[in-house]
N, C-alpha and C positions, 0 to 999 in steps of 0.2 A: 310747554313745548312751543317753539316758534312756528311760524307759518311754513308749510312744506316748500321744498326747493322747486317743485314743478310750478308753483304759483310765482316764485321768485323769477323764473325765466320769463314767464308771461309779462310780469310787471316790468322787468328790465327792458324788454323789447317793445311793449305797447304802452302800458300805463305811464312809465317814466317819461316817455316822449311827449305825452299830453300834459302831465303835471309840471314838467320843466318850464312850460310857457308861463305859468302863473305862480308857481310855488314860492318864488322869492318875494312875492308881494302879498299873498293872501294870508289872513290870520290862521295860525296853527300850522302853516306850511313853511318850509324853508328849503334852501339848497345848500348842502354841505359841499364845500370846495376843498378837495384833498388831493394829495400827490400819491401816485402809485409807489408802492414799496420797492418794486423792482424796476419799473419803467421810468419813474420820475415824472411821468405824464400827469397833467392836471385833469382831474375828473370833477364833474358836477352831478351830485346825486340828490334828487328831490326826496324829501321826507317830511315827517311831522316833528316839529320841535316846539318846546314850550319854555318860556322864560322862568328862571329861578331867581333867587335873591342875588346871586353873583354870576349867573351865566345861563345855561340852557340844559334841559333834560330831553333826551331823545329815547323813546321806547324802542328797544331792539326787537322789532317784530319778526325778524328773520334770525335772531340770535347774534352773538358777538363774532361769529365766524364769517360774516359777510366781508367782502373785500374792502368796502368803504370803512367799516368799523376797524378792521385790522390796520388799514392805512393810517387812520386817525390815531389809534393807540400807539403804533410804531413811531409816528412822527412827533407825538407829544402835543398834538393840536391840529387845528384846521381853521378855516374861515367859514362863516355861515351867512348866507344871503337871507336876510329876514326883514320883511316889510320894506323892501327897497334899499336897505343898508347892508353893507358887508361888515361883519363883526369878527375880529380875530379872537379865537378861543384857544385856551391852553388847558393843561392838566386833565386830560381825559381819564375818567375812572369808571369802572363798572360798579353798578349798585343794583338794587332790586326795586320793583314796583312797590313792594310792601314798605320799604323805607322812605320812598319819596312820592307815594301815590297821590297825595293832595296837590302835587305840582300839575297833574293832568286834570282837565275838566271832567266832571262826572260822566258825561256821555263817552268820553275817550277811555276812562277807566273801565267802564262797562264793556266796551268793545274789546279792550285789551284782556279783560277777564274771560270773555267768550272764546278768544283765540289762544288763551293760556300763555300770554306773554308775561314773563317774569323778570326779565333783565332790562336795565336802562343804562344809557351812557350819559354821564354828567360831564359837562365842560364848563370851565370858568372863563369869564371875559378876561382878556389879557390885561385890561386896565382896572380890574376889580382889586380891591384891597386884599391882601393875603390873610 
């Protein structure tokens, strides 16, 4: 079960404003750059992202029903600001922590287990071999 929506509202209005200042540069953090499905407006959402062999894995701490996740899935990709670089990503697909758990560092896996996060969004670098 993902994190409750009441916490989502707090994080959106308070936590995201703080983490947006460093998330594109700090290890384990990133900013997903995506376009609204309806508005077409560009959004920048700070989150935790971890590199995989061909892209990135993002634990869906609020589940796949968040606006940013829906936007990325609908668009077929996004960009990720990670350690000071903007990386184009494609082929978003849902998976589970059980299948890709070792992608996340042990302390992160522990915390995800405590809050019962089960789903992950996998994205491939647009320049990665098919």
